[in-house]
C-alpha positions, 0 to 999 in steps of 0.5 A: 801824644804831642802834636803842633798846632798853628803858628807853634803852639803845641798840645800834648795830652797826659792820661794818668792812671790809677790814683794821682797822690803822694806816690805818684803826683811827682811823676805826673809833674816832672812828665808835664814839666818836660813837655812845657820845656820842649814847647808845649803850651796846651797840656790836656790831662785826661783824667779817664784812668785816674781812680782819686786824687789827694791833696799832693796830686791837686798841688801839683797840678797846680804846679803844672798849671802855674808854669804853663801860665808863666809861659803863656799856656793853660791846661785843660782837664777833660773826662772826669769820669769818677763823681767824687773827683769831680766834686773835689775839683768844684769844692776847690773852685778848680774851674777858676784856674783851669778848663774842665771838660766832660769829653775828648772832643770838647778838650781838643775844640777848647784849643 
């Protein structure tokens, strides 16, 4: 989903499914980069259907976050349902680099 927001700001939501790992994270990155090239400046990543994430998935997320930041945008991660994924995000201090929201509603309100 992509929609316009106020003065030309665009928000998009990506909902990866299954593991975000070495076999799938490249596809995630490529899709996110296309959205950034199309003018998206707030990317919401819905983790509701993500079953696992490895170092490759984290690296791709950080690459997307950097590209967004360089373009004046931000990334919000929402709906992390698996405790082990939430623990990894906390351990790696990812909340210091991107917004982490419990729900879809919170992520949308963070715009």
